[in-house]
N, C-alpha and C positions, 0 to 999 in steps of 0.2 A: 972344027966352030962350034959344034953342037959338044965336043966333051968341056971347050971353055963354059960353057953359058950352063953347063950340068955342075962344073965347080962353083962356080958362081953363086946359084942355088943355096951348094950347099955349106958355103963358107955364111950367109945371110941367115942360114936354118940357126948354125951354129951359134952365129951372135944373139939371134933370140931366146935361143936357147938357154943361154950365160945370164940374159939378162933375165929371165922367169926365174933362174935357179935362184938370182939374188934379193929379185921379191920375195921368194917364197922363205928364203932362210931371213930374209928380214923381218916378216912379219910373223915365223915361228918364233922368232927371238922375242917381238912384242907380247905374242900372246902366251909365252911361257913370263914375262913378267908380271904380266895382269890374273888378276882370281878370277875362279871361273863365274863369279856373279858377277865379273864387270864385264866378261865377255858376252855374258848372256844378253844381257841390258845393251850391250851395242849392237846385238844380233837384235834383239828385239826392243827397241827404244819406246818407255814408257811416254803415254799421254801427256801433254804439258798441265799442269794443277790448274784447275777452275780459280779466277782471283773471287773473292770476298765480295757481298754484297753493298758492304762500308765501301769498300774501294773505288767499286761502280760509280756510286753515288757521288762518291771526293770528285772522282774525275770528271764527273758530269757538273758537277757545282765548279768546278776550275774551267771547264772547259764553258760554260756561261760568263764568268765573271771575267774572263778573258775576252770576250766577244760582245759583252755587255755596251752599251754605252751611258748608262748611269754612272756620273762621275762618282769615283773613290773606288770601284768595285774591283775595277783589273788590276788596282796595288795589292788586294788581298787576295788575287789567285796566281799571280804570278809567283814561278818557282825560286826564282832569285834573291826574292824581297826577303829578309831577315824577320823574323819573328815579331820584333819589337815595331819593323814598319807593319806589320798585317795588324797588327793589335789595336795600333795607333790609325788607319785608316780604319778598320773594324768601330771603333769607339766613335769615328766623326760620323761614319756613314748612320749608325746608328741615333747618333743625336740627333742631326739631320732630320731623320723620319720622324722622330718623337715628335722635335719640334715644329716641322710643317704636318704633321698630323693637329695636334693642337690647335694650330692655325685653320688650317681647316671645318675642323666641329665649329669654331665659333664664325667661321662663318655660316655654317651649315645650318646653328640656330639662328642667326638674323635674320636667314633666307624660311626656314621653316616658321617661328613668329613671330617675325613681322615684312613677309614679303609684298606691303600694302606701304603705299607714299602719297601723301595726298599732297596736290601741291595746285599752284595757281595756273588757268588756262593760259596761253600764250597770245589769246586776242580776248577784246571784253566781249561781254554778247550785250545786244539791244534787248531793253525792256519787250520791244513790241515783241520778238522771241518766244515769248512767256506768258502764261493768263496773270490776267489782274488777280490779285487778290479775291479768295472768298469774304465777304463778311460779315460775320452773325453779329446781330443786336438782342438782346435780350432784357426785358421790363425787371427791374427790381421787386416791383411791387407784381405779384404774383394772382393776387386776388382785387378784384376791385371792390372797395370798400361800401359801395352802395348797391352792388349785387352781396357781396360775404363779405361778413365784416369778421377777417379773421380771427382780429383782437378781441372783438364780443364772444365769440365762439370758443378763444381758448380759455376765458375764464370761466364759463360756463361749463365745458369740456371737465377741464380741473376741478371745479368746486363740484356738481353736481350734476353726472351727466345724464341721469335718466331723467333731466329737464329737459333733453333734447329728442327730436323721434332719430330714430335708426336711418333717416337717408340726411339728418342735419350731423349726427356724428361719423356718415361715410363720408361727407361732404369734407369735414374736419378734417378726419384722417387721412382724404387723399391729395387735398391742398398741403398737409405738412410734412408732405412726400419731396415739395420744391421749396421746403423752407430749412431753417437751419435743422440742423438735428437733434438737437436738445429738445424742441417744441414736437417730436413725434410720440404721442403717447407709448409707451412698452403694452400697454394693458390694451392698444388695439388692435385691428385685426391684423392677423400675419401674414394672411392671403386676402387678396382681390381679383375680380377681375379685370386684366388690363384695360379695355374698352370702355368699361364705366368708370374706368378711372380718369383716364385720360380724357372724356368727352367732361364729365367734372370740372377737369383741370381748365381747359379751354372754353367752358360754357361760362367761367366769370373773368378768365385773363383779358387783358385788353386786347382788341384787332387792331388788325395793322392801321386801320384808317382812326384810330384811335391813339396810337405810336407815332405814326410819321406823320407831319405837317407841310413836306415839301422833299422832291428830291432832285438830283441834275446829274445827269452824266455826261462827262466831255463837256461839262459849262452848255448843258442841252438841259433844259428844266422837263421832267415828266411829269405829264396830265395826271399820271395815276402811279403812285409810289408801288404798286403792283404788279406794273411793268417790270420792276427792275429787281422788288425782293419777294420772296413767296413764303410763307410758314414753313418752321421745321419744326419739331418735337426732339428736345435734349432731354439730358436730365436736370436742366433749368425751367422744365415746363416748356412751354409755345415759344418760339424765337423765331427771327425774321432773317432769313439769309439770303445774301445777292451772290451769284459767280458760283452757283455750287453745282456740282452734273445733277442728272435728273436722278430716282429711284432708282429707275432699269439698267442705269450702268453704276452706279453704285453699290448697288447689292446684289446678291443672290438672290431671286424672291422666290424662288422653290424651297428654298433652306429657311424661308424668316416666315413667321406668323402670320397671318391675316388679318388679323383683330385691327389694324388700325394701320396706316401710312407714316412713316417717320418726315418723307419731303413731299408736298404739294404741288409740285409745279412737273410740265410736259415737258422740259426743258433737253434738248440733248446737245452731246458735244458732237461739233464739226470737225474730222478731222485732225482729232489732237486725242492725244494718249502721255499717260506722265511719263513712259521711256523715252518716247519717239519725239515728244513735242508737236508743233502743228505739222502739219503736211507741208509738204512745197505746192507753192501756188495756192493755197490755203486765202481766200479772201481777207482785207482786214476788217471789216465786222461779220465776226463769227460767234460763236461758243463755245466753250467759254471765254469771254472777253479778254483779248489781249489786250497789252500795256499798249499806250498811244502816245509816250514820252513821258516827260518829265514836267510837275507842276500841278498848281490846282486847277489849272483851266482843263486837264489832261486825266484831271482824275475824279472821284465822286465824291458828291457833298447831298448830306439830308439834314432834316431838321427834322428833329423829334420834340416833343411834346408830353405833359404829363398833367395831370387835376389835381388840382392840390387835396381836394376832398376825397381822392380814392387812393391816395398815397398809405403805406400801410408800414408802422416802424417797427413792427415786430416780427414779423414773418423774417425779412432781411436784416433787422438791426438798423440804426441811425440811419447811414448811408442811404441814398436816394438817387434813384438816376438810371443808367444802363448800362450794360455789359456789353461790348463789343470784343470780338474774336479774330483777328485774319488766320485767315488757312487755306491750305491747299484745296482746291475743288475738288480733288477726288478723295475728301477726309469726312467725316460724320467729325462736327465741332462737338469739343467738351467744355464749353464754356466755365463747369464748374469747376474746370482746374488751371486755365489759361485765360485772361483777358486784361484789358486793361477800361477803367471806368472813363465815362461820361456823364459829369454832374449838371444837375440841374441849373439852369444859369450860367454855361458855362458853354465855350467853344472850343474845343479841343483838336489840334492842327496834328494829322497824322505823317510823316514824312517815312515812308517803307522802303526798307531795302531788302530786294531778292538772295537769297542764298540757294543755291543751285549746284547741287553736287551730281555730277555724274561719273561712271567706271568705264575703265575700259575693259574691251573686250577680251584682252588679252588674261584679265584675271577669272573668265570665267570656268577655266578648267580647275582654279583653287578650289576648296572647300568653304563654305558659307562663313565656318567660322575665323577662318584661316584670314579672309579678306572681308569681314567682318560687315555684312551685306548681303541680300537677297538680291536678286533678279526674278522680274516677274514668273518667270515660268518654273523657279524652284519654290517657292511657296503658295501653298494654295491655304485659304482662309474660305472658312463654311460658310458665313456671311456678305464679307465683300469681294467684289468683283475686281479691283485693284487693292495690289498689298500695302499697305504704308505702316509706319512703327506705327502711327496712331489709329490706324483702325486693328493694328494685329492687338496694341492691348485692351485695346476695349474688347474686342474678342476675348483675348484672352482673361480681362476681368469679368464678365458676363459669365464663363463656364465656372471660372472659378465660384463666384460669390452662388451658381446656382449647385456648384459641387458643396458647398459650405453650409448655405443655408437653403437649401430646396424651394430657394425661386430665385429670381432677380429683380434688377427696379427694370419700371417699365418706360424709361426713356434709353436702355442698353439693346443691341439686338440680340435677339434670340429667338428660340426655332419654335414650335408649332404645338408639343406638346410637354412646354415650358410654363409653372407656374409663374403669376406676377405678386411679387414681394407687396406687403402694404405698410402701415404704422409700425406695427406691432415686429418687424423685421429690419426694422430699419437700422437698429443697433449692429447687428446682423452685416448687413450692408455694409456699413464703415467697417467693421472690425475684419469685414473679408479684404477689403482695399487694403487695410495697413498692414494685413501680415502678408498679401502676395507682395507690396512692398519691403515688406522684411524678410521674405524668402527672398528674391531677388537679391538685394542686398548678400546675404549671406551667400549667395551663390558665387558672385562674384568675388567673395575675398574670399573664395574658395577654403570652409572653414568645416571642420565634421566636427561639430558638436551635435544633440540631439536635436531634429529639425522640430521636435514640440515646442522647443525656447523661442522658434520665430513667434509665437504668440504673448512673449515679451512687449513691453513698449506698451504698458497700460491697458491690454487687452485682458480679457480672463475667457475659460475655454471652461464647459461643463462635460460630464461624460458624456451628454450625446454630439458635444461639438467635437468628441476629441473621435467618436465612429466617424467623423465624416470628414478627419483632416488627411487623411491618408488619402483620399478619393482626391479629394482637393491640392494636396501636394503632388499628386499623380497628373495632375493637369497643368498644374506650373509648370512640371518640368518640362511639358510640352510648348512652352508658350514659347523661346528663344524669341523675343522680337527684334530684332537688329534691323538697322536702319534700311530700308529701300536703297538699291544701288543706284536710282537715277532719283532723289527727293528735294520736294523742293518746299524751302520753310520763306516768310518773311517775318522781315525784322521791325520794328514798329517805334521809332521816335516821338515822342509825342510832347506837347506843349499845349495850354489853354491858356483862356482869361477869360474874365468874365463877358456874360455877353447879356447887356440890358437891354432885353427886347423892350420893355415898358417904354423906355425912352425912347428908341425907336419908333415906336407908335405913335407917341405925343410929338416926335418930331416930324411925321410924315401928316400931321394933322388928321385923324384916319377921326369921319363921325362917326363910326359904327365903332368904336371902341367900347364896347360894353362891359357891365360889371362882369358876364360870365369868362370873359376873354382874363380878365385880372386873374380868377382861379386859375390859371395857364400858369406854369411854367416851362419853359421852350432851351433846347439845348442844340448846338450845332457842330457837326462833324463832318472835316474835311478828311478825304483820304488820296493821296498820291505818292507818284515815285519819285522820289529825291533825288534819283539821277536818272540819264536816260541810258545810261549804259552801267555793268556790273560784273566784276569778276569771276569767271568759275572756278570752282573748286572742282578738281579731276580728282580720282580715287584709281592710281595706276601702279603697277609693280616697280616694288624697288629692288629686284632682282630677277630676269627673268634667267630662264634653263642656259642663254644663253651666257649672261654676266654672270650666273653662278658658275658655269665651266671655264669661263674665263679666269676668274678669280680663283678656283682652285689648280689651273694649271699654270697660274703664273706664280702661285707660289711652288708646285713640285717644281718647274723650273727654274727658280730661281734658287732652290736647296739640295736640289737632286739632280736638275738638267733633265728631268722626264718629259716624255712626249706621248704623244698617239703612236707613234713606232717605237716607244720603249713598251707600251703595253702588246702589242703585236709582236715583239721578239718574247715578251714573257710566254704569252701563247703558243705561238713558235716551237720554244724550247721545253714547254711543257706537253703538246701533243706532236707538234708532225715530227720534230726533231729527236724526241722521245721512240717513236714509232720507228722512227728508220733506223735508230742505233737497235734497236732490240729485232729488224728483221734482218738487218745486217750479221749481229751476231749468232743468228738464230740458222745465217743461212750458210757462215764459217764453221759454226759445227755441224753442221751436217754431211759437209762437204770434206772435212776430218774423219768423222764416222766413215763418210763412204772410202775413202783413200783406205783406212785402216782395216775395212772388211776383204778389201778387193787385193791389199798387197801380199807376197807370199817371203818369208824369211831368208836370205840368201845363208851360203855355206860360210860355216866358219873360215877365219883365216886362215890356222891352219892346215885347214883340206884344200887347200887350190890348189889342183893340179894339172899341169903342165898340158896341153892336148896330144903332145908327142911324145910327152912320154911311155916309158915302155908302164 
């Protein structure tokens, strides 16, 4: 048995030896047919060549286009597509991108340049939610002829001024400041004490009892019109106003001069401001007076009078009577600019239509120049506590006039260190007002002409004036008197008829109809709301951020199938995926380098020796 096993093992070894010899013979034949370089390369294989950077970028873009959800990109990156197909889809995709970008640009321009839309409120506003308009009345006769005959002094001053005393000359020059512009003598005083000029004007102006004959508020007669009206100083001199805020609520008194007051009443607003209106729970009878409905019975009626002996036809021309202005209770009136007349012996019926503009708080993040209004906290006025466009314009005119002329009109608000103009500077005041308007128009037209051309329009400048124009121009650029975001104005519809008071007295057969009463002329004015309700205008966003995003997203989705996930996809391919590919490539390179350093080259196939060979 042992011999049999031994023979079996020997036979197996011989078989293996035969196989090894065949393998060695085959390897030797192959080695003989190859060059040494080939054999060496097989023994020591070369490292794989690195792909170029352009090839890596190309493969990366193909990877993105193949996986992107944007329409048309996958046809550009597919390998089986022909060049014609790829060019077609690339052209279509480019056209869609350009067209979409153009439309989005139009949406952006519209949103950027006109983000505000003015619309009507959904519900009408009752008139009791807003204050009754402030009513300011000014007499056209500035000086009573019995106290100061302005016409007589005009001729004396122009013919032989030396015949007048200094006080008479000063009185004439002061009164001329509230008359027509051409009546102020250019050779008069350029500057004067404001308090002296105001006192001279007040001393000869008709007082309240001489102007008002009777008053009724809500069809309830007032014993004395001073309960409703109070004196106010304006550019027209001494006037009388109803339902206006008090001086400490309208002005910043610390910044104003202390020579004389503009308003002479101590009534204060009770839980009302321009922005918020009346506070919830405010009583019906409050101040400023709120509207109480529509019609004559709920409004203001007053009877004005004038004596023919006191009328002056030179100071204000041939038209006599009264100037009346309706304005916001928080505004200082300018009856020299806006008014309607109440002639003598006429009855004027005034139907008032409120115009209330509110602004959505969604517009507060926008720049004031974009929304075209100021919220109260955004614009500080030096002389006024309440910002309105009228108050801003008056303050701007005051500062511009001071910069241009070195003084201001006594009816304008001004600081304690400013000088008051007089007759010698009247032309400069008028020219400054026209220059400010012209500069504002030029700025609105966005012209780039020389700003000195702003003095055209019939005005001339001297060398001294040119020195002050740059400073005045700098003042005007700071004005920017946009409307208040909450503004309240009153439109007046007037009608009038003859008021035959003489026939009325005779009809009553009054026994005390004396000759003195015959010298009087009367005028009656009735002011009331036309309707019980009105439609409020509301300034709101034309495009909010959500609307703008929705419009842009709709265009992107329509032309390219773009979505928020497309943005995430682009960010992913530019950041996370790129980092991961670079990391994998670097790891693979490290592994190859490690294997090459630790690998031992094997023997050549020709040197393979059987382990059992001799």
